[in-house]
Structure formats: C-alpha cells, structure tokens
C-alpha positions as CSV (number, residue, x, y, z in Angstrom):
1,M,-45.2,-23.7,-31.1
2,I,-41.9,-24.4,-29.7
3,T,-39.8,-26.6,-32.0
4,N,-37.1,-29.0,-31.2
5,S,-34.5,-26.8,-32.9
6,G,-35.9,-23.8,-30.7
7,I,-35.4,-25.4,-27.6
8,G,-31.9,-26.8,-29.1
9,S,-30.9,-23.1,-29.8
10,V,-32.1,-22.3,-26.0
11,E,-30.0,-25.2,-24.4
12,G,-27.3,-23.9,-26.7
13,Y,-27.5,-20.6,-25.6
14,A,-27.6,-21.1,-21.7
15,E,-24.4,-23.9,-22.4
16,R,-22.5,-21.1,-24.4
17,R,-23.4,-18.4,-21.4
18,H,-22.2,-21.0,-18.8
19,W,-18.7,-21.7,-20.4
20,S,-18.7,-17.9,-21.1
21,S,-19.1,-17.2,-17.4
22,R,-16.5,-19.6,-16.6
23,F,-13.8,-18.3,-18.7
24,G,-14.8,-14.8,-17.9
25,V,-13.8,-15.6,-14.3
26,L,-10.3,-16.5,-15.9
27,R,-10.1,-13.5,-17.7
28,R,-10.9,-11.2,-14.9
29,L,-8.5,-12.4,-12.1
30,D,-5.7,-11.0,-10.7
31,W,-2.8,-12.6,-12.6
32,P,0.0,-10.7,-10.7
33,L,-1.4,-11.9,-7.4
34,L,-2.0,-15.7,-8.8
35,L,1.6,-16.0,-10.3
36,A,3.2,-14.5,-6.9
37,V,1.5,-17.4,-5.0
38,A,2.6,-19.9,-7.6
39,A,6.4,-18.8,-7.5
40,L,6.3,-18.8,-3.7
41,S,4.7,-22.0,-3.6
42,A,7.7,-23.2,-5.8
43,V,10.4,-21.7,-4.0
44,G,8.8,-22.9,-1.0
45,A,9.0,-26.6,-2.4
46,L,12.3,-26.0,-2.8
47,L,13.2,-25.3,0.4
48,V,11.4,-27.8,2.2
49,R,13.0,-30.2,0.3
50,S,16.4,-29.3,1.3
51,A,15.3,-28.3,5.2
52,T,14.3,-32.4,5.2
53,F,16.0,-34.3,2.7
54,Q,19.4,-34.7,4.7
55,L,17.5,-35.7,8.0
56,L,15.0,-38.0,6.3
57,N,17.7,-39.8,4.6
58,E,19.8,-40.0,7.9
59,N,16.9,-41.8,9.5
60,G,16.3,-44.3,7.0
61,D,13.0,-42.8,5.9
62,D,11.8,-41.9,2.2
63,P,14.3,-38.8,1.7
64,E,11.5,-36.9,-0.3
65,G,8.5,-37.7,2.0
66,F,8.0,-33.7,3.3
67,L,8.2,-32.8,0.1
68,K,5.7,-35.5,-1.6
69,R,3.2,-34.4,1.1
70,H,4.2,-30.7,0.8
71,I,3.4,-31.0,-2.8
72,L,-0.1,-33.1,-2.0
73,N,-1.0,-30.2,0.5
74,L,-0.3,-27.5,-2.1
75,A,-2.4,-29.5,-4.8
76,I,-5.4,-29.4,-2.2
77,G,-4.9,-25.8,-1.4
78,F,-4.8,-24.2,-4.8
79,V,-8.0,-26.5,-5.4
80,L,-9.7,-25.1,-3.0
81,G,-8.5,-21.4,-3.5
82,G,-10.1,-21.9,-6.8
83,V,-13.5,-23.3,-5.4
84,A,-13.5,-20.2,-2.9
85,T,-12.7,-17.9,-6.6
86,L,-15.7,-19.3,-8.2
87,L,-17.9,-18.7,-5.1
88,D,-19.9,-15.4,-4.8
89,Y,-18.3,-14.0,-1.8
90,R,-21.3,-11.7,-1.1
91,L,-23.1,-15.2,-0.7
92,L,-20.8,-15.7,2.3
93,R,-22.9,-13.6,4.5
94,A,-25.6,-16.4,4.6
95,Y,-23.0,-19.1,6.0
96,V,-21.0,-16.9,8.3
97,P,-22.6,-18.5,11.0
98,I,-22.0,-21.8,10.2
99,L,-18.0,-21.1,9.4
100,Y,-18.0,-19.4,12.6
101,G,-19.7,-22.2,14.6
102,V,-17.3,-25.1,12.9
103,A,-13.9,-22.9,13.8
104,C,-15.2,-22.8,17.4
105,V,-16.0,-26.6,17.9
106,G,-12.7,-27.3,16.1
107,L,-11.0,-24.9,19.2
108,V,-13.3,-26.7,21.4
109,A,-12.1,-30.3,20.4
110,V,-8.7,-29.6,20.7
111,L,-9.0,-28.5,24.5
112,S,-10.7,-31.8,24.7
113,P,-8.6,-35.2,25.1
114,L,-8.8,-35.3,21.2
115,G,-6.3,-32.3,21.1
116,E,-2.2,-33.0,21.0
117,T,0.8,-31.0,22.1
118,I,3.1,-30.3,19.4
119,N,6.2,-28.2,20.4
120,G,4.7,-27.1,23.4
121,S,1.2,-26.1,21.8
122,H,-2.0,-27.8,22.5
123,S,-3.2,-27.0,19.3
124,W,-3.4,-30.1,17.0
125,I,-5.9,-32.8,16.4
126,V,-3.8,-35.9,15.5
127,L,-5.9,-37.8,12.6
128,G,-3.4,-41.0,11.9
129,G,-1.6,-41.8,9.1
130,G,1.1,-39.0,9.7
131,F,-1.9,-36.2,9.2
132,Q,-2.9,-33.5,11.6
133,V,-5.5,-30.5,11.6
134,Q,-4.7,-27.3,13.4
135,P,-8.3,-25.8,13.8
136,S,-7.1,-22.1,14.6
137,E,-5.7,-22.1,10.9
138,F,-9.0,-22.5,9.4
139,A,-10.6,-19.7,12.5
140,K,-8.4,-17.0,11.0
141,V,-10.8,-17.5,7.7
142,G,-13.9,-17.5,10.0
143,I,-13.0,-14.5,12.0
144,V,-12.5,-12.7,8.9
145,V,-15.8,-13.4,7.0
146,L,-17.4,-13.0,10.4
147,L,-16.2,-9.6,11.1
148,A,-17.0,-8.3,7.4
149,M,-20.3,-9.5,7.9
150,I,-20.8,-7.7,11.4
151,L,-18.8,-4.4,10.5
152,G,-19.7,-4.5,6.8
153,E,-23.5,-3.6,6.9
154,P,-24.2,-0.7,8.9
155,R,-27.4,0.6,10.5
156,D,-29.7,3.0,8.8
157,G,-28.3,6.6,9.1
158,E,-25.0,5.4,10.4
159,I,-21.7,6.2,8.4
160,G,-19.8,3.3,10.2
161,P,-20.7,0.5,12.2
162,G,-22.7,1.7,15.7
163,V,-21.8,0.9,19.2
164,R,-24.0,-2.6,18.8
165,D,-22.0,-3.6,15.8
166,V,-18.6,-3.2,17.5
167,L,-19.4,-4.9,21.1
168,L,-21.2,-8.0,19.0
169,A,-18.0,-7.8,16.7
170,L,-15.4,-7.8,19.8
171,V,-17.2,-10.0,21.9
172,L,-17.8,-13.0,18.8
173,A,-14.0,-12.5,17.8
174,G,-13.1,-12.6,21.6
175,V,-14.6,-16.3,22.0
176,P,-12.2,-18.1,19.3
177,A,-9.4,-16.0,20.3
178,L,-9.8,-16.8,24.3
179,L,-10.0,-20.5,23.3
180,I,-6.8,-20.0,21.5
181,I,-5.0,-18.4,24.1
182,L,-6.0,-21.7,26.3
183,Q,-4.0,-23.8,23.8
184,P,-1.8,-21.5,24.3
185,D,-0.8,-20.1,20.8
186,L,0.2,-16.6,21.5
187,G,1.4,-16.4,17.6
188,T,-2.0,-17.1,16.1
189,T,-3.7,-14.5,19.1
190,L,-1.4,-12.0,17.5
191,V,-3.0,-12.3,14.3
192,F,-6.3,-12.2,15.4
193,V,-5.7,-8.9,17.3
194,A,-4.2,-7.7,14.0
195,V,-6.8,-8.8,11.6
196,M,-9.5,-7.2,14.2
197,F,-7.7,-3.8,14.8
198,G,-7.2,-3.7,10.8
199,M,-10.6,-4.4,9.6
200,L,-12.2,-2.2,12.6
201,A,-10.1,0.8,11.4
202,V,-11.1,0.4,7.6
203,S,-14.9,0.0,8.4
204,G,-15.2,3.7,9.5
205,V,-15.5,3.1,13.3
206,R,-14.9,5.9,15.7
207,K,-11.3,6.6,16.5
208,R,-12.0,6.2,20.2
209,W,-12.6,2.6,19.7
210,L,-9.4,2.1,18.4
211,A,-7.8,3.9,21.0
212,G,-9.6,1.8,23.5
213,L,-8.7,-1.2,21.7
214,V,-4.5,-0.1,22.0
215,G,-5.5,0.8,25.6
216,V,-7.2,-2.3,26.4
217,G,-4.5,-4.0,24.6
218,A,-1.6,-2.7,26.9
219,V,-3.4,-3.3,30.3
220,T,-3.9,-6.7,29.1
221,I,0.0,-7.4,28.7
222,A,0.5,-5.7,31.6
223,A,-1.8,-7.9,33.7
224,V,-0.6,-11.3,31.8
225,L,3.2,-10.4,32.6
226,L,2.1,-9.4,36.7
227,F,0.0,-12.4,36.9
228,G,2.1,-14.5,35.4
229,L,0.2,-16.0,32.7
230,L,2.7,-16.8,29.7
231,E,3.7,-20.4,29.8
232,Q,7.6,-21.2,30.9
233,Y,8.5,-21.5,27.2
234,Q,7.1,-18.3,26.4
235,I,8.9,-16.5,29.0
236,D,12.1,-18.1,27.8
237,R,11.6,-17.1,24.3
238,F,10.9,-13.1,25.4
239,T,14.1,-13.6,27.4
240,A,15.8,-14.8,24.3
241,F,14.8,-12.0,22.1
242,M,15.8,-9.1,24.8
243,D,19.1,-10.6,25.8
244,P,19.9,-13.2,22.5
245,E,23.5,-13.8,24.6
246,A,21.6,-14.9,28.0
247,D,21.0,-18.9,27.4
248,P,22.7,-19.4,24.0
249,R,22.2,-23.4,24.6
250,G,18.9,-23.2,25.7
251,A,16.1,-20.6,24.7
252,G,18.4,-18.5,22.7
253,Y,19.6,-21.4,21.0
254,N,16.7,-21.5,17.7
255,A,17.0,-17.5,17.4
256,R,20.9,-17.8,17.6
257,Q,21.4,-20.7,14.9
258,A,18.5,-18.8,12.8
259,R,20.9,-15.9,12.8
260,I,23.8,-17.4,12.0
261,A,21.8,-19.6,8.9
262,V,20.7,-16.1,7.6
263,G,24.4,-14.6,8.2
264,S,25.8,-17.2,6.7
265,G,24.6,-17.0,3.2
266,G,26.1,-13.8,2.4
267,L,25.2,-11.8,-1.2
268,L,24.1,-15.0,-3.0
269,G,24.1,-17.8,-1.0
270,K,25.7,-21.2,-0.7
271,G,23.8,-22.7,-3.3
272,L,20.1,-24.6,-3.6
273,F,20.5,-27.7,-1.3
274,Q,24.2,-27.0,-0.2
275,G,23.6,-25.2,3.2
276,E,25.6,-26.4,5.8
277,Q,23.3,-25.1,9.0
278,T,20.4,-26.6,6.8
279,G,22.0,-30.0,5.9
280,G,23.5,-30.2,10.0
281,H,20.1,-29.6,11.0
282,F,21.3,-26.7,13.8
283,V,17.9,-24.8,12.8
284,P,14.9,-26.8,14.1
285,E,11.6,-26.5,12.3
286,Q,13.6,-25.4,9.4
287,Q,10.6,-26.6,6.8
288,T,8.0,-24.4,8.7
289,D,8.7,-21.7,11.7
290,F,12.2,-21.2,10.3
291,I,11.6,-21.7,6.7
292,F,13.1,-18.2,5.9
293,T,16.6,-19.3,7.3
294,V,16.9,-21.7,4.7
295,A,16.2,-18.8,1.9
296,G,18.9,-17.1,3.6
297,E,21.5,-19.6,3.7
298,E,21.2,-21.0,0.2
299,L,19.7,-18.2,-1.8
300,G,21.6,-15.4,0.3
301,F,20.5,-12.1,0.4
302,V,19.4,-11.2,-3.4
303,G,17.3,-15.2,-2.8
304,S,16.0,-13.9,0.0
305,A,15.3,-10.7,-1.1
306,V,13.4,-12.2,-4.2
307,I,11.0,-13.8,-1.2
308,V,10.1,-10.7,0.1
309,L,9.6,-8.9,-2.7
310,L,7.1,-11.7,-4.0
311,L,5.1,-11.5,-0.7
312,G,4.7,-7.9,-1.3
313,V,3.3,-8.4,-4.3
314,V,0.8,-10.3,-2.7
315,L,-0.1,-7.5,0.1
316,W,-0.1,-5.0,-2.6
317,R,-2.5,-6.6,-4.9
318,G,-4.6,-7.4,-1.9
319,L,-4.4,-3.7,-0.8
320,R,-5.4,-3.1,-4.4
321,I,-8.3,-5.2,-4.3
322,A,-9.1,-4.1,-1.2
323,T,-9.7,-0.1,-2.7
324,Q,-11.6,-1.7,-5.4
325,A,-14.5,-4.4,-4.3
326,A,-18.0,-3.6,-5.0
327,D,-18.8,-3.2,-1.8
328,L,-17.8,-2.5,2.0
329,F,-17.9,-6.2,2.8
330,G,-15.4,-7.0,-0.2
331,T,-13.2,-4.3,1.2
332,L,-13.1,-5.9,4.6
333,V,-12.6,-9.3,3.7
334,A,-9.5,-8.4,1.5
335,T,-8.8,-6.3,4.5
336,G,-8.8,-8.8,6.7
337,V,-6.7,-11.3,4.3
338,V,-4.1,-8.6,3.7
339,C,-3.8,-7.9,7.8
340,W,-3.5,-11.7,8.6
341,L,-0.9,-12.3,5.8
342,G,0.6,-9.2,6.6
343,F,1.3,-9.9,10.3
344,Q,2.4,-13.5,9.9
345,T,4.8,-12.3,7.1
346,F,6.5,-9.5,9.5
347,Q,6.3,-12.0,12.1
348,N,8.2,-14.8,10.7
349,I,10.8,-13.0,8.7
350,G,11.3,-11.1,11.8
351,M,12.0,-13.5,14.3
352,S,14.4,-15.4,11.9
353,I,16.6,-12.4,11.8
354,G,16.3,-11.2,14.8
355,I,14.0,-8.4,15.4
356,M,10.7,-10.1,16.8
357,P,10.7,-12.7,19.6
358,I,9.8,-16.2,18.3
359,T,6.6,-17.6,17.9
360,G,5.2,-20.7,15.8
361,L,3.5,-18.7,13.0
362,P,4.6,-20.0,9.3
363,L,5.9,-18.3,6.3
364,P,2.4,-17.5,3.7
365,F,2.6,-19.8,0.7
366,V,6.1,-20.7,1.5
367,S,6.6,-22.8,4.6
368,Y,5.7,-26.9,5.0
369,G,2.1,-27.4,6.3
370,G,-1.1,-29.0,5.8
371,S,-3.7,-26.7,7.5
372,A,-1.9,-23.6,7.1
373,T,-1.6,-24.3,3.4
374,F,-5.1,-24.9,3.1
375,A,-6.0,-21.5,5.1
376,N,-3.5,-19.4,3.2
377,M,-5.0,-21.0,0.1
378,I,-8.6,-20.2,0.7
379,A,-7.4,-16.6,1.9
380,F,-5.8,-16.3,-1.7
381,G,-9.1,-17.5,-3.3
382,L,-11.2,-14.9,-1.3
383,L,-9.1,-12.2,-2.6
384,Q,-9.5,-13.6,-5.9
385,A,-13.5,-13.8,-5.5
386,V,-13.6,-9.9,-4.4
387,H,-11.2,-8.8,-7.2
388,V,-13.4,-10.7,-10.2
389,R,-16.7,-9.5,-8.7
390,R,-15.5,-5.6,-8.0
391,H,-18.0,-4.7,-10.4
392,A,-21.5,-4.5,-8.6
393,F,-23.3,-6.4,-11.3
394,D,-20.5,-9.0,-12.5
C-alpha cells in the first residue's frame, strides 16, 4: 500500500532531481566562453551608442534609439542562447529537416516581393515598426546542424563520410548557398563555404574531396570574373581593395575612411564617445559593418586588442569544446560554429584595416543587429549545449 507520505517523498525526490539537473547545467557551463561573450556584448553596446548617438541627435530622433533596440536584441539573444543550451543537442537530428526547410523558405521569401534591398543586397524582409529580418543569418544555424547530421553518422564499415554522404551534404548545402548568391550576398556565401570546408575536413572525409573543392572554388571564381556575374558595387569593392587610391571619393571611400578612423586612435584612443571620425559620420554603417573602426578610434590599439583577445577566447573555447564533445555530431556542430564565427571575425576586422575586401558581415557579438545577434547567440548556445553534455551519459 502506497501512503501519502510515500507519494510525497517520490514527488519531492523528482522535484529535487529536476532542480539539481537545472543547477547542474549551470555548474557545467563553459564560463570563460560565457564571460567572453558577455564582455563583447557590453563593449559592443557602448560602441553602438557612440556610433549612432550624434547622428540621431542631429536628426531630431531619440539619441539612444539604436542603443535601446540593441539592448533589447541582446536580451532576446541571450534568452535564445539559453534555450539552445538547455536543449539536448543530440535531439536536433530529428528536427534538422524542419530547420533546413524553414531556412530555405525564408531565403525564397527574400527573393519574392516580400524581400527588400538594403545597401545593395536584397537580403531582408521588413516587418514594420523599424524591425526587419535577414533569413540568411538563421540559415547559418541550419547549415551547421544539417552538415553535422549528414557527416556525423558514417555508415557501417566506414571510418568517415562516404561518397553518397559527401554528395548529399554538398547538394543540400548548395541550395541555400545558391539562394544567397542570388540576393546577392557574397559575404554570407563565403561564410557558407568556410563552414562547409571546415566541417568536411574535421569529419574525416578523404583529402581528395577537399582538394576537389578547392579546385571547384578556383574554377567558380574564374567563371564569375570571366562572365561578369558580379554586381557593379561588388566589382567596385574589389577594385577599391586592390587599389585603395583608385577612387577615394567613390568606391574606395569606405575603406579609406575606415583606415583613417582606426589609425587615428593611436595606442590608447581618443576616449569613448570622443571620436571625431565617428562623431562626424565619415564612416558609413559604423554601428554594423564597421563597428571595429569605432573601437580603433576611441579605444585605440589597446582597446582593439582586447576585443580581438575576447573574440580569440570565444574561438579557443569553441575549438576545445569540439575536441571534447561526446560524439562526432557534437564535434561537427562546434566546428561549424567556430568556422562561422572565425571567418566573420577575420573578414570584418580585415576589411576595417584594409587587408580584406569590403563585405557586409558584422562583427560577432559586437555589431548592432537583430537577426545577426539572434543567430550568433543561438550559435553560442549550441557550443554550451555540446560542452555541458560532453560526457555521453550526462
């Protein structure tokens, strides 16, 4: 006979197990990763405020408008990251087709009359009220989990992915990549390429596949240049990269002003909110694509180096999580996230200091944004999810 006290004790034990499990996740979090992302977000909010305050004030708008929206986006982003952390990443396999399908539908919607062109790229869906969505950012999450599912489950008797697995991965990844090329969004397409190459390399695929992909990439680039498939603004950007002085008031203006802003900061910078280039609006899109120029001018070399160091911590912890994952699927998820964030970091900072051509890629966890912030935080949550379940029976 079961007594009420017995039932109570069973219920109490279950409740204690529930809360113990929740607090156990907190104890197992990768705290260096969490603190680095939090620090980058805080610094980014200050830089966004500096980049937008004066212009909004001059236009008679709320001078803190961008900052308020950015803080709201960060709050939502951390919630999304927390949800991703609590979910068992191994269960994502069952939902990969849904995630992939939603990502493709969003990219198709962008190419329909619902899409809007902003800064030369037809990549947005405007929701109204100052809110807009960029589906290609969420497609990055979809492509990481898709490739991890296909490449992370080799068939019986095979050490790495077989020919059929690799071909399936390339075809399925190629669909959203093609939709993004049609927008056109060269920067995000390059992120896809970096993610695909990195995950294939880690999956144990034969080296001839990697060599073949490099060859296909070279042929594709040659064909794009030969047949003039780039938009004029993209050609202008590459021209400005190759010869910054060719058109300093036209195509080369952004790159030139970015280098001036970064270089003018010196060792310690001019002080937060004191940048003359930033306050004078010489660098366009400074709260998003060129947020690093605000750091260079106002925080100087030292402050910029701290930001680079924090981003390095994120990538280092991501690589460590990949090596300690409980299974190949987790290793590939973490690898994909690291390739994604690492490439964007290098590209964004590189274009700000003149060593890379200009593309519309924000700096992870630092730049202003809605869709990009949400996607980055989900990626951060996936890293944490792999870390807290790094022991197979957690």
